[in-house]
C-alpha positions as CSV (number, residue, x, y, z in Angstrom):
1,X,-18.2,-56.1,6.0
2,X,-20.8,-54.3,8.0
3,X,-20.7,-51.2,10.2
4,X,-20.0,-53.2,13.4
5,X,-17.2,-55.0,11.7
6,X,-15.7,-51.6,10.6
7,X,-16.1,-50.2,14.1
8,X,-14.4,-53.3,15.6
9,X,-11.5,-52.9,13.2
10,X,-11.1,-49.2,14.1
11,X,-11.1,-50.1,17.8
12,X,-8.6,-52.9,17.3
13,X,-6.3,-50.4,15.4
14,X,-6.3,-48.1,18.5
15,X,-5.8,-50.8,21.1
16,X,-2.2,-51.8,20.4
17,X,-0.9,-49.5,17.8
18,X,2.7,-50.8,17.8
19,X,1.7,-54.4,17.2
20,X,-0.8,-53.5,14.5
21,X,1.7,-51.4,12.6
22,X,4.1,-54.3,12.6
23,X,1.5,-56.7,11.4
24,X,0.5,-54.4,8.6
25,X,4.1,-53.9,7.5
26,X,4.6,-57.6,7.5
27,X,1.5,-58.1,5.4
28,X,2.7,-55.5,2.8
29,X,6.2,-57.1,2.8
30,X,4.8,-60.6,2.3
31,X,2.6,-59.3,-0.6
32,X,5.2,-57.0,-2.3
33,X,8.5,-58.3,-1.2
34,X,9.7,-55.0,0.5
35,X,8.1,-51.9,2.0
36,X,9.3,-48.5,1.1
37,X,10.3,-46.0,3.7
38,X,7.1,-43.9,3.1
39,X,4.9,-46.9,4.2
40,X,7.3,-47.9,7.1
41,X,7.0,-44.4,8.6
42,X,3.2,-45.0,8.9
43,X,3.9,-47.8,11.3
44,X,3.5,-45.1,14.1
45,X,0.0,-44.5,12.7
46,X,-1.6,-47.9,12.0
47,X,-5.0,-46.3,11.3
48,X,-3.4,-44.5,8.3
49,X,-1.3,-47.5,7.4
50,X,-4.4,-49.7,7.5
51,X,-6.1,-47.5,4.9
52,X,-3.0,-47.5,2.7
53,X,-2.7,-51.3,3.0
54,X,-6.3,-51.8,1.9
55,X,-5.7,-49.6,-1.2
56,X,-2.4,-51.5,-1.9
57,X,-3.9,-55.0,-1.6
58,X,-7.3,-54.2,-3.1
59,X,-8.3,-56.9,-5.7
60,X,-10.7,-56.5,-8.6
61,X,-9.0,-53.7,-10.4
62,X,-10.1,-53.1,-14.0
63,X,-6.4,-52.6,-14.8
64,X,-4.1,-55.6,-15.0
65,X,-1.2,-55.6,-12.5
66,X,1.5,-55.1,-15.2
67,X,-0.3,-52.0,-16.6
68,X,-0.7,-50.6,-13.1
69,X,3.1,-50.9,-12.6
70,X,3.8,-49.3,-16.0
71,X,1.5,-46.4,-14.9
72,X,3.4,-46.3,-11.6
73,X,6.7,-46.1,-13.5
74,X,5.4,-43.2,-15.5
75,X,4.3,-41.3,-12.4
76,X,7.6,-42.0,-10.6
77,X,9.6,-40.9,-13.6
78,X,7.6,-37.7,-13.8
79,X,8.2,-37.1,-10.1
80,X,11.9,-38.0,-10.3
81,X,11.5,-40.6,-7.5
82,X,14.4,-43.0,-7.9
83,X,13.3,-45.4,-5.3
84,X,9.8,-45.8,-6.6
85,X,11.1,-46.1,-10.2
86,X,13.4,-48.9,-9.1
87,X,10.7,-50.7,-7.1
88,X,8.0,-50.4,-9.8
89,X,10.4,-51.3,-12.6
90,X,11.3,-54.5,-10.7
91,X,7.7,-55.3,-10.1
92,X,6.8,-54.7,-13.8
93,X,9.5,-57.0,-14.9
94,X,8.4,-59.7,-12.5
95,X,4.9,-59.4,-14.0
96,X,6.2,-60.0,-17.4
97,X,6.8,-56.4,-18.8
98,X,9.5,-56.3,-21.5
99,X,12.4,-53.9,-21.6
100,X,10.8,-52.2,-24.6
101,X,7.5,-51.7,-22.6
102,X,9.3,-50.1,-19.7
103,X,11.5,-47.9,-22.1
104,X,8.4,-46.7,-24.0
105,X,6.7,-45.9,-20.6
106,X,9.7,-43.8,-19.7
107,X,9.8,-42.1,-23.0
108,X,6.1,-41.3,-22.8
109,X,6.5,-40.0,-19.2
110,X,9.3,-37.7,-20.5
111,X,7.3,-36.4,-23.3
112,X,4.5,-35.5,-20.9
113,X,6.9,-33.8,-18.5
114,X,8.5,-32.0,-21.4
115,X,5.2,-30.7,-22.8
116,X,4.1,-29.6,-19.3
117,X,7.4,-27.8,-18.7
118,X,7.2,-26.1,-22.1
119,X,3.5,-25.1,-21.6
120,X,4.2,-23.4,-18.2
121,X,7.6,-22.0,-19.2
122,X,6.5,-20.6,-22.6
123,X,3.4,-19.0,-21.0
124,X,5.5,-17.2,-18.5
125,X,8.0,-16.3,-21.1
126,X,5.3,-14.7,-23.2
127,X,3.9,-12.8,-20.1
128,X,7.5,-11.5,-19.2
129,X,8.3,-10.6,-22.8
130,X,4.9,-8.8,-23.1
131,X,3.9,-10.8,-26.2
132,X,0.3,-10.7,-27.1
133,X,-0.9,-13.8,-29.0
134,X,-4.4,-13.9,-30.6
135,X,-4.2,-17.7,-31.0
136,X,-5.5,-20.3,-28.4
137,X,-3.1,-22.9,-27.1
138,X,-3.6,-25.1,-30.2
139,X,-2.7,-22.3,-32.6
140,X,-6.2,-21.6,-33.9
141,X,-7.3,-18.0,-34.4
142,X,-9.6,-16.8,-31.6
């Protein structure tokens, strides 16, 4: 794709926004089976929806599709996003993920969230309590 192709695409996106938004959503639905509300809301802004669609449909990733879904599950779990969790779990299973792989992904996400929560909470606790620690975060003497 050259600069003129890109300029033409940008012009086309602006020419009939309503039709372009519907076409992009149809493409995403065809590819993924459904389109979450976050993407559906971008129908009003096909320029932004086009950029998202390109990212979502990009080929040639160094990560295999199942691994990408397991990563998405981990992020959705950490963000407590029920809708994304369900969608990415279903996609992971359709790509051959086992229940044990999904469960381990959730456990790992939980451990990271717990660790991050403890790191922040304990640091604030020490500040409020007025505790002076001469150790770095890994317990080694400074």
